[in-house]
N, C-alpha and C positions, 0 to 999 in steps of 0.2 A: 863095708864096715868090718872091722876085725871082731872076731868072736868074743875076746875078753872085754872089749869096750861095750859090746851089745849086752853082756851080762851085768856090767856095772850100772847101766842106765835103764835096765828093764823095769824097775819100779815106776820111774817117770813115764815110760812109754806105755805101760799096760794099765796103770791105775791112777795116774796124775797124783803121785805122792810127792809132796813138797815139804816145806818147813814153815813154822810160825815163830816169829820173834817173841821170846818171853818178856822182852823189855817194852816193846811198843805194840805188840799184837798184830803186826803186819804179816800177811800170808805171802810166802815166797815160792815161786815156781819159775824155773827149776831150782832145786835146793842149792844154796850157795855157802852155807855155814856162817856167813857174815850178812847181817841185815842191810839191804841197800837204803833203808829209810833212816836208821839211827846208828848204824855201824857196830851194833852189839853182836855178840855171839848168838847164832840162831841154829841150834841143832835139834830142836824139838820137832818130831815128825808131825806132818799134817796131811790128812787125806782129803783131797778136794772132792766135791760132790760130782763134778763132771758136767755141771749145768752152767749155761751162760747165754750170752747173746752175741750176734754178729756185730762187730764194731766197724769192720771194713772187709772187702773181699775183692778178688780178681779172678779172671778165668785164664788158666794156663793152656796155651795152645802150642807152645814151643818148650817142651819139658827138658830138664837136665838129663844127662846120661843115666840110663837105668830106669827111667820113668816114662819113656816115650810111648809105651803101650797103653798108658793110662789117659793120654790126651784125648779130648780136652777135659780138664778137671778144674774144679773151683777150689781156691785156697782162701781161707778167711783168717782175719785177726779176731779172735774170740775173747771177749771180756768175761772171765769166769765170775760166777755169783759172789765168790769170796774176794774178788778184787784184781788179781793178776790177769794179764793178757797173754794169750798163747797163739801161735800161728799153727794152723792145721788144715789138712785137706778136708773138704766136705764130701759126704757120701750119702747114699740113700735118698737123693733128692727127687728122683723120678722126673716128672714134668713141672715140679714146683720151682718157681723162680727164687733165686737167692735175694734176700732183702736185708738191708741194714736194720738192726733191731730184732731180727728173727730169733726166737728162742731155739737153742740147740742143746744137745746132750752128747757126751763123749761115748764112743763105742770103740772096741778094739777090732781092727781090720788088718788085712795084709797090706803092707806098704810096698814091698818089692821082693823079688826072688833073685838072689845073687847068681843063680844059674850055674854056669860052668866054673866060675871063679872059686866059690867055696861051697856051693850047694846049700847055703843057708837061706831059709825063708824068714824075712824080717816082718814082724807084726808091730803095730803101735797104735796110738790113738788117732782117731779121726772124729769128726763131729757130724751128726745128722740132725734134721729137724726134730725138735722135741716131740715125743709121743705124748699126746694128751691123755691124762688119767681120768 
């Protein structure tokens, strides 16, 4: 990933910052400026809670280039409490099995290290089992 692109999308990667449509109130992630629901202009910032449930998941055993050291790892389709679905790696599972409907929360974790290429360490959101309060 190029450094300028990384800085452009850091709000979405670190804090799940999206948009809300002022016309139909649909929450949008990632931000698109145009509402996929009504087609209206949607530039109003919205901070997602980072909480959701697992809608679907898979176990990655053959990772793409740059992620081989992390295998095996779980990737889930998470339905956020506010509506949108996001794809993210699951973390901090321990011995707990992944289950559809499992409550999860967003955490910021290391995604990868570009190593010799650029020396940049890339962080972003992952989801862990929700901590009970």
